[in-house]
C-alpha positions as CSV (number, residue, x, y, z in Angstrom):
1,M,25.3,50.9,-64.9
2,I,22.5,52.1,-63.5
3,T,22.7,55.7,-62.1
4,Y,21.6,56.8,-58.0
5,Q,19.2,58.7,-60.0
6,D,17.5,55.8,-61.6
7,K,17.8,53.5,-58.3
8,I,16.3,56.7,-56.1
9,I,13.3,56.7,-58.5
10,Q,13.2,52.8,-58.6
11,I,12.8,52.5,-55.0
12,I,10.2,54.9,-54.9
13,K,8.1,53.1,-58.0
14,A,8.6,49.5,-55.6
15,S,8.1,50.7,-52.5
16,G,5.2,53.0,-52.7
17,L,7.6,55.7,-50.5
18,S,7.1,59.4,-51.0
19,Q,9.8,60.9,-51.4
20,Q,9.8,62.5,-47.8
21,S,9.7,59.1,-46.5
22,L,12.5,57.8,-48.4
23,A,14.7,61.4,-47.3
24,E,13.9,60.0,-44.2
25,K,15.1,56.9,-44.5
26,L,18.3,58.3,-46.1
27,G,19.1,61.0,-42.9
28,T,18.8,63.6,-45.8
29,S,16.4,66.9,-46.3
30,F,13.4,66.5,-49.3
31,V,14.8,68.9,-51.0
32,T,18.3,67.2,-51.5
33,L,16.2,64.0,-52.3
34,N,14.2,65.9,-54.6
35,H,17.1,67.1,-56.2
36,W,19.1,63.8,-57.0
37,F,15.5,62.9,-57.8
38,N,15.1,65.2,-61.1
39,G,18.8,64.7,-61.9
40,K,19.6,68.1,-60.6
41,S,22.4,66.5,-58.5
42,Q,24.1,63.5,-56.9
43,P,24.9,62.0,-53.9
44,T,28.1,61.8,-53.6
45,R,28.8,60.4,-49.6
46,K,29.8,56.9,-49.3
47,E,27.4,56.4,-46.3
48,L,24.4,58.0,-48.5
49,L,25.4,55.9,-51.6
50,S,25.6,53.0,-49.1
51,K,22.0,53.3,-48.1
52,I,21.0,53.9,-51.1
53,D,22.3,50.5,-52.6
54,L,20.8,48.5,-49.4
55,L,17.1,49.7,-50.2
56,Y,17.7,49.4,-53.7
57,A,18.9,45.5,-52.7
58,Y,16.1,45.5,-50.6
59,Y,13.4,46.9,-52.8
60,L,14.3,45.6,-56.0
61,G,17.5,42.9,-55.5
62,A,21.2,43.5,-55.6
63,E,22.7,43.6,-59.2
64,D,24.8,40.9,-58.7
65,A,22.1,39.2,-56.2
66,E,25.1,37.8,-54.4
67,T,24.5,36.6,-50.7
68,T,26.4,37.0,-47.5
69,G,25.8,35.7,-44.1
70,L,22.8,33.0,-45.6
71,H,23.4,30.4,-42.7
72,E,23.1,33.2,-40.3
73,L,20.4,34.2,-41.3
74,K,18.6,31.5,-41.9
75,T,19.0,30.0,-38.3
76,T,18.0,33.8,-36.9
77,A,14.5,32.7,-39.1
78,R,14.4,29.5,-37.2
79,K,13.7,30.9,-33.6
80,Y,10.8,32.5,-35.2
81,R,8.8,29.0,-33.5
82,L,5.2,28.6,-34.5
83,T,2.9,25.9,-35.0
84,A,-0.7,25.8,-36.5
85,K,-2.0,24.3,-33.5
86,Q,-0.5,27.3,-31.7
87,L,-2.0,29.5,-34.3
88,V,-5.3,28.2,-34.1
89,A,-5.6,28.7,-30.8
90,N,-5.0,32.5,-30.8
91,R,-7.7,34.4,-32.4
92,E,-5.8,37.5,-32.7
93,L,-2.9,36.1,-34.0
94,I,-4.6,33.8,-36.8
95,D,-7.0,37.3,-37.8
96,K,-3.5,39.4,-37.8
97,I,-1.6,36.7,-40.0
98,T,-4.9,36.0,-42.3
99,L,-5.7,39.7,-42.9
100,S,-1.7,40.5,-43.9
101,L,-1.1,37.4,-45.9
102,T,-4.3,38.2,-47.9
103,Y,-3.9,41.7,-48.4
104,H,-0.3,41.5,-49.8
105,T,-0.4,38.1,-51.9
106,N,-3.8,39.7,-53.8
107,T,-2.0,43.1,-53.6
108,I,1.1,41.7,-55.5
109,E,-1.4,40.1,-57.9
110,G,-2.8,43.2,-58.8
111,S,-5.7,44.1,-56.2
112,T,-6.2,47.6,-55.4
113,M,-8.1,47.2,-52.2
114,T,-6.2,48.5,-48.9
115,E,-5.5,47.2,-46.1
116,S,-8.6,47.7,-44.2
117,D,-11.0,47.4,-47.1
118,V,-9.6,43.8,-46.6
119,A,-10.4,43.8,-43.1
120,A,-14.0,44.9,-43.6
121,V,-14.6,42.4,-46.5
122,I,-13.1,39.5,-44.5
123,F,-14.0,40.1,-41.0
124,D,-16.9,41.8,-40.9
125,D,-18.3,40.6,-44.1
126,K,-19.1,44.2,-45.8
127,N,-19.6,44.7,-49.4
128,L,-17.5,47.8,-50.7
129,K,-19.1,49.9,-53.3
130,N,-15.7,51.7,-54.6
131,R,-14.3,48.2,-54.7
132,T,-15.0,45.4,-57.9
133,Q,-16.8,42.5,-56.6
134,I,-13.9,40.6,-57.4
135,E,-11.1,41.6,-55.5
136,Q,-13.8,41.3,-53.0
137,R,-14.4,37.8,-53.5
138,E,-10.3,37.0,-54.1
139,A,-10.2,38.5,-50.4
140,V,-13.0,36.5,-48.8
141,N,-11.6,33.0,-51.4
142,H,-8.1,33.5,-50.0
143,R,-9.0,34.0,-46.0
144,V,-11.3,30.2,-46.8
145,A,-8.1,28.7,-48.3
146,L,-6.4,29.9,-45.9
147,E,-8.5,28.7,-43.1
148,F,-8.7,25.5,-44.9
149,L,-5.1,24.3,-44.8
150,V,-4.1,25.7,-41.7
151,S,-7.2,23.6,-39.8
152,E,-6.0,20.6,-41.8
153,L,-2.3,20.9,-40.7
154,A,-3.7,21.3,-36.9
155,A,-5.8,18.5,-37.0
156,G,-3.0,16.2,-38.2
157,T,-4.2,15.4,-41.9
158,L,-3.0,17.5,-43.9
159,E,-1.0,15.8,-47.0
160,Y,0.4,17.0,-50.1
161,T,-1.1,15.6,-53.0
162,P,-2.5,16.8,-56.3
163,D,-5.7,16.7,-55.2
164,T,-5.2,18.8,-51.9
165,I,-3.6,21.4,-54.3
166,K,-6.4,21.0,-56.5
167,R,-8.8,21.9,-54.0
168,V,-6.3,24.7,-52.7
169,H,-7.0,26.6,-56.2
170,L,-10.7,25.8,-56.1
171,L,-11.4,27.3,-53.0
172,L,-9.2,30.3,-53.6
173,M,-10.4,30.8,-57.6
174,N,-14.3,29.9,-56.7
175,G,-17.2,32.3,-58.8
176,I,-13.9,33.9,-60.6
177,L,-12.5,31.3,-62.9
178,S,-14.7,28.7,-64.6
179,N,-12.0,26.0,-64.4
180,A,-11.1,26.4,-60.8
181,G,-9.9,23.5,-59.3
182,E,-8.7,22.0,-62.5
183,W,-5.2,21.4,-64.5
184,R,-4.8,24.1,-66.8
185,N,-5.2,22.6,-70.6
186,H,-3.1,25.2,-72.6
187,G,0.1,26.8,-72.6
188,V,1.1,30.3,-71.2
189,R,3.7,32.7,-70.4
190,I,4.3,34.5,-68.2
191,Q,4.3,38.5,-69.5
192,G,7.2,40.5,-69.1
193,A,9.1,37.0,-67.9
194,N,11.5,34.9,-70.3
195,V,10.9,32.0,-67.5
196,P,9.8,28.5,-69.3
197,L,6.8,27.1,-68.1
198,A,5.7,23.9,-68.1
199,N,4.3,22.1,-70.6
200,F,0.6,21.6,-69.5
201,I,1.0,17.7,-71.0
202,K,3.3,17.0,-67.9
203,I,1.8,18.8,-65.3
204,P,0.2,15.7,-63.6
205,E,3.2,14.0,-63.5
206,L,5.1,16.7,-62.4
207,M,2.2,18.4,-59.2
208,A,2.9,14.5,-58.2
209,K,7.2,14.3,-58.3
210,L,6.4,17.8,-56.2
211,C,3.7,16.6,-54.2
212,N,6.6,13.9,-53.2
213,E,9.2,16.4,-52.3
214,L,6.7,18.6,-50.0
215,N,5.8,15.3,-48.3
216,E,10.1,14.5,-47.4
217,E,11.8,15.4,-44.1
218,T,14.1,18.4,-44.6
219,E,17.5,19.4,-42.8
220,D,17.0,23.0,-44.1
221,P,14.0,24.1,-43.9
222,V,14.4,27.8,-46.1
223,A,15.8,25.7,-48.7
224,T,13.0,23.5,-49.2
225,L,10.7,26.4,-49.3
226,A,12.7,28.5,-51.8
227,R,13.1,25.5,-54.2
228,T,9.4,23.8,-54.1
229,H,8.0,27.5,-54.7
230,A,10.0,28.1,-57.4
231,T,9.4,24.5,-58.6
232,F,5.5,25.7,-58.1
233,E,5.5,28.6,-59.7
234,Q,7.4,27.2,-63.2
235,I,5.3,24.6,-63.4
236,H,2.3,27.1,-63.5
237,P,-0.5,23.9,-62.8
238,F,-3.5,26.4,-63.2
239,S,-4.8,29.1,-65.8
240,D,-4.6,31.5,-63.1
241,G,-3.7,32.0,-59.4
242,N,-0.6,30.6,-59.7
243,G,0.9,32.8,-57.3
244,R,-1.5,32.8,-54.5
245,V,-1.9,29.5,-54.4
246,G,2.2,28.8,-54.4
247,R,2.5,31.6,-51.7
248,L,-0.2,29.8,-49.5
249,L,1.7,26.5,-49.9
250,M,4.9,27.9,-49.0
251,F,3.0,29.3,-45.8
252,V,1.6,26.0,-44.5
253,K,4.4,24.3,-45.4
254,A,6.7,26.5,-43.2
255,L,4.0,26.3,-40.4
256,E,4.2,22.4,-40.8
257,L,7.7,22.4,-40.2
258,G,7.2,24.4,-36.9
259,F,8.1,28.1,-37.8
260,M,6.6,31.6,-38.7
261,P,5.8,31.5,-42.0
262,P,7.0,33.8,-44.7
263,I,4.1,36.7,-45.8
264,I,5.8,38.6,-48.8
265,E,4.9,42.3,-49.0
266,K,4.0,44.2,-51.8
267,E,6.4,46.6,-50.8
268,R,9.4,43.8,-52.0
269,K,7.3,42.2,-55.5
270,Q,10.0,43.4,-57.9
271,V,12.6,41.6,-55.7
272,Y,10.7,38.6,-55.1
273,Y,9.9,38.1,-58.6
274,R,13.7,38.8,-59.5
275,Y,15.1,36.2,-57.0
276,L,12.3,34.0,-58.6
277,A,13.6,34.2,-61.6
278,L,16.8,33.7,-61.1
279,A,16.0,30.0,-59.1
280,Q,14.0,29.0,-62.3
281,T,16.7,30.2,-65.1
282,D,19.9,30.2,-63.3
283,N,19.4,27.8,-60.8
284,K,20.4,30.3,-58.3
285,Y,18.6,29.8,-55.0
286,D,20.6,31.8,-52.4
287,P,18.7,34.9,-53.0
288,L,15.3,33.8,-53.0
289,E,16.6,31.6,-49.5
290,Q,17.3,34.8,-48.6
291,L,14.7,37.0,-48.9
292,I,12.6,33.9,-47.6
293,A,14.9,34.3,-44.4
294,E,14.4,37.5,-44.1
295,T,11.0,37.7,-44.8
296,I,10.2,35.1,-41.3
297,I,12.1,37.3,-39.9
298,T,10.2,40.2,-40.4
299,T,6.6,38.3,-40.0
300,G,8.0,37.6,-36.7
301,E,8.8,40.3,-35.5
302,D,5.4,42.1,-36.9
303,M,3.5,39.0,-35.8
304,E,5.5,40.1,-32.1
305,V,5.8,36.4,-32.5
306,T,8.6,35.2,-28.9
307,I,11.7,33.3,-30.5
308,F,13.0,30.4,-29.0
């Protein structure tokens, strides 16, 4: 069984919080938190143990991955309304959302660029000497791919097809991958994960089926986002860039359904991967649905979107 010392260490590692910041969140002193971190003492008060458990679940996932109040959470998420036309008409909002999504999605994939770095590259066309050309290209390409999807949706011309998804990948990986915009033609595995990925021979068939699902109407938007995203990532149709393409598709699908798109924050990378794997290997989607609903709400609050 995981100890509270281990939970504290893992929370700090996953969240990027300093010991001082975590101590403040828990309502305790730095010295006390430092003692827990180094195993010199242990938290004993029920209130503190509960706070640690909640933070651990937030950043790394609940040990049993059980969800409570999912229906209410999804109902709240659906109150944060936003359409593609509203988004393209609001330059300030679209820039804010573009920056946030680009920064977090690339950081999840290993980019070392800060949010201010991303802003300088995608908005001010700067060439940063302290960041690699690949990282800067990833940021610029991501903005281009996102703008393509949003503009197509706002114009009413977006349709989920294999060719559309290939184009998104081409825009995203242009100048980065030699096979950008092409299905992978070899087997792959995700390092450190036990998720079985699709045989590359079946990719065209599986992607056609997924596109059909994306084009269908739904009565449960959050469930649709969770299932189609988990399916796309398990198909893993490209040699690289699957996470970023998948999160772009989830973003634009949410926008198409009329509510604030979820932006998975870098601090929640571990819980995101954990719940994604649960959906893919155990057919357990509730935790991923909960994460997506929470993220929609968080994004809506961060972007100061009015709820209706």
